[in-house]
C-alpha positions as CSV (number, residue, x, y, z in Angstrom):
1,M,-51.8,-2.4,1.3
2,R,-49.4,0.4,0.5
3,R,-47.4,-0.4,3.6
4,I,-47.1,-4.1,2.6
5,V,-45.8,-3.1,-0.9
6,I,-43.2,-0.7,0.6
7,A,-42.2,-3.4,3.1
8,V,-41.7,-6.0,0.3
9,V,-39.7,-3.6,-1.8
10,A,-37.5,-2.7,1.2
11,L,-37.0,-6.4,1.9
12,V,-36.0,-7.1,-1.7
13,L,-33.5,-4.3,-1.7
14,V,-31.9,-5.4,1.6
15,A,-31.7,-9.0,0.3
16,T,-30.1,-7.9,-3.0
17,A,-27.6,-5.7,-1.1
18,A,-26.8,-8.6,1.3
19,A,-26.3,-11.0,-1.6
20,G,-23.9,-8.5,-3.3
21,V,-21.8,-8.2,-0.2
22,T,-21.7,-12.0,0.2
23,A,-20.6,-12.4,-3.4
24,A,-17.8,-9.9,-2.9
25,V,-16.1,-12.1,-0.2
26,T,-16.9,-15.6,-1.6
27,R,-13.7,-17.7,-2.1
28,T,-13.5,-20.0,-5.1
29,P,-10.9,-22.7,-5.8
30,D,-9.1,-20.2,-8.1
31,S,-8.6,-17.7,-5.2
32,T,-6.6,-19.9,-2.8
33,G,-3.4,-17.9,-3.3
34,V,-5.1,-14.5,-3.0
35,S,-4.6,-12.2,0.0
36,R,-5.3,-8.6,0.8
37,V,-3.9,-6.7,3.8
38,E,-5.0,-3.2,4.8
39,R,-3.1,-1.1,7.4
40,V,-3.0,2.4,8.6
41,S,0.2,3.7,10.1
42,S,0.4,6.9,12.2
43,Q,4.1,6.6,12.6
44,S,6.1,9.8,11.5
45,W,8.3,9.4,8.5
46,G,10.4,11.7,6.3
47,G,13.8,13.1,5.3
48,N,15.8,16.2,5.8
49,C,18.8,17.2,3.7
50,G,21.3,20.0,4.2
51,S,24.0,21.0,1.7
52,D,26.3,18.1,2.6
53,F,24.2,15.5,4.5
54,C,20.8,13.8,4.4
55,G,18.9,12.1,7.2
56,I,16.1,9.8,6.0
57,S,13.9,7.6,8.1
58,D,12.1,4.6,6.7
59,L,8.9,3.0,7.8
60,P,8.9,-0.8,8.0
61,I,5.7,-2.6,6.9
62,P,5.7,-6.3,7.8
63,Y,4.0,-8.7,5.4
64,T,3.5,-12.5,5.3
65,T,2.7,-14.3,2.0
66,P,-0.2,-16.7,1.6
67,Q,0.6,-20.4,2.6
68,A,-1.2,-21.8,-0.4
69,S,1.2,-20.5,-3.1
70,E,4.8,-21.2,-3.9
71,A,5.2,-17.7,-5.5
72,V,3.0,-14.6,-5.7
73,D,2.7,-11.4,-7.6
74,V,2.4,-8.5,-5.1
75,T,1.0,-5.0,-5.4
76,V,1.4,-2.4,-2.7
77,T,-0.6,0.8,-2.8
78,I,0.1,3.6,-0.3
79,T,-1.9,6.7,0.2
80,L,0.0,9.4,2.1
81,T,-0.3,12.9,3.3
82,Y,3.0,14.9,3.2
83,R,4.4,18.4,3.2
84,T,7.8,19.7,2.0
85,T,9.7,22.8,2.9
86,R,8.8,25.6,0.6
87,G,9.9,24.9,-3.0
88,A,11.6,21.6,-2.1
89,S,11.2,18.6,-4.4
90,A,11.0,15.1,-2.9
91,S,10.6,11.5,-3.9
92,A,9.1,8.4,-2.2
93,G,10.2,4.8,-2.7
94,L,9.5,1.3,-1.5
95,V,11.8,-1.7,-1.2
96,L,11.3,-5.4,-0.3
97,D,13.5,-6.9,2.5
98,D,13.6,-10.7,2.5
99,G,16.2,-10.8,5.3
100,T,19.2,-11.0,3.1
101,P,20.9,-7.8,1.7
102,P,20.5,-6.0,-0.6
103,Y,16.9,-4.9,-0.5
104,E,14.9,-5.5,-3.7
105,R,13.4,-2.4,-5.4
106,M,9.7,-2.5,-6.1
107,R,8.6,-1.6,-9.7
108,P,7.6,0.2,-11.9
109,R,10.2,2.7,-10.7
110,D,12.6,3.1,-7.8
111,S,10.8,6.2,-6.6
112,Y,8.0,8.5,-7.4
113,P,8.4,12.3,-7.4
114,L,6.4,14.2,-4.8
115,R,5.1,17.6,-5.7
116,P,6.5,20.5,-3.6
117,S,3.9,21.7,-1.1
118,G,4.2,23.7,2.1
119,A,0.6,22.7,2.9
120,P,-0.4,19.1,3.6
121,T,-0.9,17.3,0.3
122,S,-2.2,13.8,-0.4
123,T,-1.2,11.3,-3.1
124,T,-1.5,7.6,-3.9
125,L,1.4,5.5,-5.1
126,T,1.5,1.9,-6.4
127,W,4.3,-0.6,-6.7
128,F,4.4,-4.2,-7.8
129,R,6.8,-7.2,-7.8
130,R,6.4,-10.4,-9.7
131,D,7.3,-14.0,-8.6
132,V,7.9,-13.3,-4.9
133,P,8.7,-16.6,-3.1
134,A,5.7,-17.3,-0.9
135,A,4.4,-20.4,1.1
136,G,4.0,-18.3,4.3
137,Q,7.3,-16.4,4.0
138,S,7.6,-13.2,6.0
139,Y,8.9,-10.0,4.4
140,T,9.3,-6.3,5.4
141,F,8.6,-3.5,2.9
142,H,10.4,-0.3,3.7
143,F,8.8,3.0,2.7
144,S,10.9,6.1,2.6
145,A,10.8,9.7,1.3
146,S,13.6,12.1,0.7
147,P,14.0,15.6,-0.5
148,G,15.7,16.2,-3.9
149,G,18.2,18.7,-2.4
150,P,18.4,20.9,0.6
151,G,15.0,20.8,2.4
152,S,12.7,18.4,4.0
153,V,9.7,16.1,3.4
154,A,7.6,14.7,6.2
155,G,4.3,12.9,6.9
156,S,2.7,11.1,9.8
157,K,0.0,8.9,8.2
158,L,-0.1,6.2,5.6
159,A,-3.0,4.0,4.3
160,I,-1.4,0.8,3.0
161,V,-3.0,-2.0,0.9
162,I,-1.0,-5.1,0.0
163,E,-2.5,-7.5,-2.4
164,S,-1.1,-10.7,-3.7
165,W,-2.2,-13.6,-5.9
166,T,-0.6,-16.8,-7.3
167,A,2.3,-15.7,-9.6
168,G,1.3,-15.7,-13.3
169,D,-2.5,-15.7,-12.7
């Protein structure tokens, strides 16, 4: 009898957990313009500045908007691990390339400061852009980081989440 009760409780817990997972991915008519893209990049990135020059590499991140919406609001969240030369400040930024210059800066700011750290350090940064023309249009985000003066900043891994939804929702 005790085994039957334990089996029934276990079955109820599994069914409840499964129902919760199903509900998390259920689409409604209101979510037709919603998309979420998750990527991990192991491509090296960074910047190096001397007293009279800077070399900065950018990391392209391709993205295609949902077909169901004419315009979307987009949020990009990037978690990164980086290191700087001892005592060097740095900043990281993200721009949107629609194929016609100039690139559009993401908001709320052009770039975020990165704390100086000679040891690997992690941080998460978030940008957004409202009313991006959609209907299946392809874009490229460009992530870059640069030191604030002589020195360097570098990393080799990014976890990227791009979320979009119908503009104004």
